[in-house]
C-alpha positions as CSV (number, residue, x, y, z in Angstrom):
1,E,30.6,190.6,71.3
2,W,29.9,193.9,70.2
3,A,27.5,193.4,67.3
4,E,24.9,190.7,67.1
5,I,22.1,190.4,64.6
6,K,18.8,188.7,65.7
7,M,15.8,187.9,63.5
8,G,12.5,186.5,64.1
9,Q,9.9,186.8,66.7
10,F,10.9,188.1,69.9
11,K,10.4,190.9,72.4
12,P,11.5,194.2,71.3
13,P,14.1,196.1,73.5
14,F,12.0,198.1,76.0
15,S,11.8,197.9,79.7
16,L,13.9,195.8,82.0
17,E,10.7,193.9,83.6
18,N,9.0,193.2,80.3
19,L,12.3,191.8,79.0
20,E,12.6,189.4,82.1
21,S,11.5,186.1,82.0
22,D,8.4,184.9,83.8
23,S,10.7,182.5,85.5
24,D,13.2,185.3,86.7
25,I,10.7,188.0,87.9
26,E,10.1,188.1,91.7
27,T,6.6,189.1,91.6
28,I,3.7,186.9,90.1
29,E,2.3,189.9,87.7
30,R,4.6,192.7,86.1
31,A,3.7,196.3,87.0
32,A,0.5,197.6,85.2
33,I,2.4,200.2,83.4
34,V,4.6,197.3,81.9
35,E,1.7,195.2,81.1
36,L,0.3,198.1,79.5
37,L,3.3,199.7,77.5
38,G,6.0,197.0,77.4
39,L,6.0,195.5,74.0
40,S,4.9,191.7,73.4
41,R,6.6,189.4,71.1
42,R,6.4,190.5,67.3
43,V,8.6,189.3,64.2
44,G,11.5,191.9,63.6
45,V,15.1,192.2,63.4
46,Q,17.4,193.8,66.0
47,L,21.0,194.8,66.3
48,S,22.6,194.5,69.6
49,G,25.9,194.1,71.3
50,K,28.3,195.1,74.2
51,T,31.4,197.1,74.2
52,L,33.9,198.7,76.9
53,S,34.2,195.3,78.6
54,G,30.5,195.2,79.2
55,R,30.2,198.6,80.5
56,I,27.9,199.6,77.6
57,E,25.0,197.5,76.0
58,Y,22.8,198.5,73.3
59,A,20.0,196.9,71.3
60,T,18.1,198.5,68.7
61,G,15.4,197.2,65.9
62,I,12.7,197.4,63.7
63,F,9.4,195.2,64.2
64,N,6.0,194.9,62.8
65,N,3.5,197.2,64.5
66,L,0.0,195.3,64.5
67,N,-1.2,196.8,67.7
68,F,1.3,198.9,69.3
69,S,0.6,198.4,72.8
70,S,-1.1,195.0,72.9
71,T,-0.3,191.7,71.4
72,G,1.6,191.1,68.2
73,Q,2.6,187.6,68.9
74,N,2.0,184.9,66.4
75,A,0.1,187.2,64.0
76,S,0.5,188.2,60.5
77,D,1.5,191.6,59.4
78,T,-1.5,193.5,58.0
79,N,-0.1,197.0,56.9
80,G,3.2,198.8,56.2
81,D,3.2,200.4,59.9
82,K,6.3,199.4,61.7
83,I,7.8,200.0,65.3
84,V,11.3,201.2,65.9
85,A,12.8,200.5,69.2
86,G,16.3,201.2,71.1
87,R,17.7,200.4,74.4
88,L,20.8,201.5,76.0
89,V,22.3,200.0,79.3
90,Y,25.3,201.5,81.4
91,N,27.1,199.2,83.7
92,P,29.6,201.5,85.2
93,F,31.4,199.2,87.7
94,V,31.0,195.9,86.1
95,T,34.8,195.1,85.9
96,G,35.5,196.0,89.2
97,D,35.7,193.8,92.3
98,N,33.4,196.0,94.9
99,K,30.5,194.0,95.7
100,W,28.4,197.3,96.6
101,T,28.9,198.5,93.1
102,K,29.7,195.6,90.6
103,D,26.1,194.8,89.5
104,L,24.6,198.4,89.3
105,S,23.0,199.2,86.1
106,V,20.9,202.3,84.9
107,F,19.2,201.9,81.4
108,A,17.0,203.9,79.0
109,A,14.7,203.1,76.2
110,V,12.5,204.5,73.5
111,A,10.0,203.2,71.1
112,T,7.8,204.9,68.3
113,G,5.2,203.7,65.9
114,N,1.6,203.8,64.7
115,N,-1.1,202.4,67.1
116,G,-2.6,199.9,65.2
117,P,-4.1,199.5,61.5
118,P,-7.4,200.9,60.9
119,S,-10.2,198.3,62.0
120,S,-13.8,198.5,62.2
121,S,-13.8,196.2,65.2
122,S,-11.4,198.5,67.6
123,G,-12.0,201.7,69.4
124,M,-14.4,203.3,71.9
125,T,-18.1,202.4,71.6
126,V,-20.1,205.8,71.0
127,T,-21.9,205.3,74.2
128,D,-18.7,205.4,76.2
129,I,-17.8,208.9,74.8
130,V,-21.4,210.8,74.9
131,A,-22.9,211.5,78.3
132,G,-26.2,211.9,77.0
133,V,-27.9,212.4,73.6
134,P,-31.3,214.3,74.4
135,S,-34.1,213.4,71.7
136,A,-31.6,211.8,69.3
137,P,-33.2,209.3,67.0
138,V,-30.0,207.4,66.4
139,V,-28.8,204.6,68.5
140,F,-25.3,204.9,69.6
141,G,-24.2,201.5,70.0
142,N,-21.7,200.8,67.4
143,T,-17.9,201.1,67.8
144,I,-15.8,204.1,66.2
145,P,-13.8,202.9,63.3
146,Y,-10.4,204.0,64.2
147,I,-8.9,206.3,66.7
148,G,-5.3,205.3,66.9
149,G,-2.5,207.4,65.8
150,N,1.4,207.9,66.4
151,Q,2.5,206.5,69.8
152,R,6.0,207.5,71.5
153,Q,7.3,206.3,74.8
154,F,10.2,206.1,76.6
155,D,11.6,204.0,79.8
156,V,14.4,204.9,82.3
157,G,15.5,203.0,85.2
158,A,18.0,201.3,87.2
159,S,18.8,197.9,88.8
160,W,21.0,197.3,91.9
161,I,22.3,193.9,93.1
162,V,24.2,193.7,96.4
163,D,24.9,190.0,97.4
164,R,21.2,189.0,98.5
165,F,19.9,192.2,98.2
166,R,18.2,193.6,94.8
167,I,16.4,197.0,94.2
168,K,14.9,197.8,90.8
169,G,12.7,200.6,89.5
170,E,11.4,202.0,86.3
171,Y,9.6,204.9,85.2
172,I,7.8,204.9,81.8
173,W,5.9,207.7,79.7
174,A,3.7,207.4,76.7
175,Q,1.8,209.7,74.4
176,V,-1.0,208.2,71.9
177,D,-2.3,210.4,69.3
178,R,-5.9,210.0,68.4
179,R,-7.2,210.6,64.8
180,D,-10.4,212.1,64.0
181,V,-13.7,210.1,63.1
182,P,-14.6,210.7,59.5
183,V,-18.2,212.0,58.9
184,T,-20.5,208.5,57.8
185,T,-23.8,207.8,57.6
186,Q,-23.2,205.6,60.6
187,F,-21.7,208.4,62.4
188,P,-23.6,211.6,61.3
189,F,-22.1,214.0,64.1
190,G,-18.7,213.9,62.1
191,A,-15.3,214.5,63.1
192,L,-14.3,214.3,66.9
193,G,-11.6,216.5,68.4
194,L,-9.5,213.9,70.1
195,D,-6.7,214.9,72.4
196,P,-3.8,212.9,72.8
197,I,-3.7,210.2,75.5
198,T,-0.6,210.6,77.9
199,I,0.2,207.3,80.0
200,S,2.7,207.6,82.9
201,G,3.9,205.6,85.7
202,G,6.3,203.3,87.1
203,Y,7.5,201.0,90.1
204,V,10.0,200.4,92.9
205,Q,10.8,196.8,94.1
206,A,13.0,195.4,96.6
207,S,13.9,191.6,97.1
208,Y,15.9,189.8,99.7
209,V,17.2,186.3,99.8
210,I,16.6,185.5,103.7
211,L,17.4,181.7,103.2
212,D,19.7,180.3,100.6
213,R,19.9,176.5,101.0
214,P,18.7,173.6,98.9
215,H,15.1,172.9,99.1
216,A,14.7,176.0,101.4
217,T,15.4,179.2,99.5
218,I,13.0,181.8,100.4
219,V,13.1,185.2,98.7
220,P,10.5,187.9,100.0
221,V,9.6,191.0,97.8
222,I,8.0,194.2,98.3
223,K,6.9,196.5,95.2
224,Y,4.9,199.7,94.8
225,E,3.6,200.9,91.5
226,T,1.6,203.8,90.1
227,M,0.2,204.8,86.7
228,A,-1.8,207.9,85.7
229,V,-3.8,208.3,82.4
230,S,-4.6,211.9,81.2
231,G,-6.2,213.2,78.1
232,D,-9.5,211.7,79.0
233,N,-11.4,215.0,79.6
234,K,-11.8,216.6,76.1
235,V,-15.1,218.3,75.7
236,S,-16.4,218.2,72.5
237,T,-19.9,219.3,70.9
238,F,-21.9,216.7,68.5
239,T,-24.7,217.6,66.1
240,V,-26.9,215.0,65.6
241,S,-29.9,215.4,63.0
242,P,-32.7,215.7,63.6
243,G,-32.0,216.7,67.3
244,P,-30.8,219.5,69.5
245,P,-27.4,220.7,67.9
246,A,-25.5,220.9,71.3
247,V,-24.7,217.6,72.8
248,T,-21.7,217.9,75.0
249,G,-19.7,215.0,76.6
250,R,-16.1,214.0,77.5
251,L,-14.2,211.3,76.0
252,I,-12.7,208.6,77.8
253,S,-9.3,207.1,77.4
254,P,-9.5,203.8,75.4
255,A,-6.7,202.5,77.8
256,E,-7.3,199.7,80.0
257,Y,-7.2,201.9,83.2
258,A,-8.9,204.9,83.7
259,N,-7.0,207.9,85.3
260,D,-4.9,206.5,88.2
261,L,-3.9,203.4,89.7
262,Q,-1.7,202.6,92.6
263,A,-1.0,199.2,94.1
264,L,1.0,197.6,96.8
265,T,2.5,194.1,96.5
266,I,4.0,192.0,99.4
267,G,5.0,188.4,98.8
268,F,7.4,185.7,98.6
269,T,8.9,182.9,96.3
270,W,9.9,179.4,97.7
271,F,12.5,177.9,95.4
272,V,11.7,174.1,96.2
273,N,14.6,173.3,93.8
274,P,16.4,174.6,90.8
275,K,13.5,173.8,88.5
276,L,10.5,174.2,90.8
277,K,9.3,177.4,92.7
278,F,6.3,178.5,94.4
279,M,5.0,182.1,94.6
280,A,2.4,184.1,96.6
281,N,1.6,187.6,96.4
282,Y,-1.1,190.0,98.1
283,V,-1.9,193.1,96.2
284,Y,-3.7,196.1,97.7
285,E,-4.8,197.9,94.7
286,Q,-6.5,201.3,94.2
287,I,-8.1,202.7,91.1
288,G,-9.5,206.2,90.6
289,E,-12.3,206.4,88.1
290,D,-13.6,209.6,86.0
291,I,-15.5,207.9,83.4
292,I,-18.7,208.2,81.2
293,G,-21.0,205.5,80.4
294,S,-24.2,205.6,78.3
295,S,-26.0,207.5,80.9
296,L,-23.8,207.8,84.1
297,L,-20.9,210.1,84.8
298,R,-18.8,209.2,87.7
299,Q,-16.3,211.3,89.3
300,G,-13.6,210.7,91.4
301,V,-14.8,207.2,92.5
302,D,-12.0,205.1,94.1
303,K,-12.1,201.2,94.0
304,D,-10.1,199.4,96.4
305,Q,-9.3,195.7,95.5
306,N,-7.5,192.9,97.6
307,I,-5.8,190.6,95.5
308,F,-4.2,187.2,96.2
309,L,-2.3,185.5,93.8
310,F,-0.6,182.1,93.7
311,R,1.8,180.4,91.1
């Protein structure tokens, strides 16, 4: 029980909601921060186990890197980079009989590795990072060869179940280093001074089984989540020849979301029977933008989205 070795393709030990199966999560979509930083299935080896009558659970392993924060599923290993991840769970009252404390768990996890192999098809487009290039004879339409660097992230959270009520939450933080772009004929402006990207956020979620009977089990859920991306405001000077030597622009984060996101989810699950369930969610989502396009600078623009999901 205290030592188990697992080998093959599976999810590395990081994030409670990421490790929970689609058939078990109470909302149709996982939190945005989990979707972005939760580690997808990939080939690896893991040591895990339980001790102290189940009060302590641990898991640690080494996995193929591929792209650190994106899918590595069903993909061949392309370099020597690896991810190292570990997770620790503390169940302080699991051996007791008090229904208020028996199913309380707190956990923490860490992961580190390089963010993907060098690739000519990955990275930001030059038009995404240069606000404007006066009199520049060069067409900036290609992608930067490689900006990925070391990525470090940690996760802390808790899950508490009392009878029909459950509340859970997580906070995830990550920092991604960005390597300089080398001087090439394709990119004559040379190396860019790129700041690390910091991504942080979390969620808190509550659910309750209001009906628990055959063919009529109803579980409503409410969830609030937030995420912020920083490090996308580095001011750099590019030299383009021939042309003016001083061209400045801010670098946008290559993360999926720009700057910040907040979302509120309200929904329910109807268990028709033990093998069939129906889910419906309404999501109110607000995304704050501060990004640079080829000729447009947008600052402080908020996008509100009303999303209806059914599964």
